[in-house]
N, C-alpha and C positions, 0 to 999 in steps of 0.2 A: 489375586489378579483376575480381572473380569475377562470373560471370553469375548472374542470378536463379535460385533453385531453381524447379523446375516447379510447385510448389505456389503460388508467388507470382505467376506469370505470368497475365495476363488471358487468358481463353479467348475466342476470336472465333468468330463464325458468319458464314457468307456466305449472304445471302438472294438467291435468283434471282427476279427480278420481270419482268413484262411490262406495258407500258403499252398499253392498248387505247384508241385514239383514231382519228379520221378522218384527221387530218393528221400529218405527221412532227413529231417534237419533237427539239429539240437537247439535247445532253448538259448544257450549262450551265443550260438552263431546268429540266431534270430535277433537277439538284443543288440549285438554288435552291428549287424547290417542295418537295423532300424535306426540306431543312434547315428551311425556314419552318414546315412542318407538324409536324415532330418537335419543334421548339422550342416551338411553341404548345401541343402536346399534353402533353409531359412536362417542359417548362421548361428553363431554362439549366443547372441542376445535372444534370438527367436527361440532357440532351444531352451534357454533359461525361462522364457515366458511360457513355453508350451509344457515344460516339465514332464516329458513322456516317460512312462514306466510300464514295463510289461508285467501285468498283474498275474496273469495265468497263461500257460501254454501247454497244450497236450501234444506230445511228440507223435503219438500214434495217429490221431486224426488231423494233425497239423493245423489245429485251430487254436486261437488264443484271444486274450483281452489286453488292450493297450489303454492305460489311463492317460488322459491329456487334458490340458486346460481348455475351457470352452472357447476362449478368444482365438486360440491357435488351431482349432479343430480342422478347418478347411485346408490350411497350409500343411498340416501333418498328413492328412489324407492324400494330398497331392504328392508329398514326398514319398509316401509308401507306394504309391502307384508307379514310381520310377524305379523301384527295386527290381532287378532282373537276375540277380545272382546272390546266393547265400552260400558261403563256404565252398565255392567252385561248383555249385550245382545250379543249373538254370532253373529259374522259378518265376512265379508271378504272385503278387500279394492281392488277394481279393477281399475287399471290405464288405462284410455281410450286412452289418447294422451298427448303429450308434445308440447307446442307451444312457440313462442318467444315473443308474445305480449299478454297483458291482455285483450285487446279488442277482439281478435280472440278467446281466451279461454272462455270468458264469452258468446260470441256468440254461440260457440259450445255447452256449457252447456245448455243454454236457448233453443236452437234449438232441443236438445235431441240426438245428435250424440255421 
């Protein structure tokens, strides 16, 4: 079977985010909050198009990487900005940067930029 041509492949972006809160948050709680808010903001069809996935999350620094489809990037960023609570902890999601490769995204998270 032939691979898809480059034109037909879905382009992905990696959103580097930081959760600003007083208490630590667990990765599972972050995933649930992200998916709940994205689903309520852009709907089920939008969620299917965006295909959001938390690729990496460091509970100590509260920074992580979210993989999302290029076409739904702005909508997902807007949905993340609406999150005010994760597992009964008041918080704020700060989007640091968007990159095109997971390697660069993880490098920026681990480096602390």
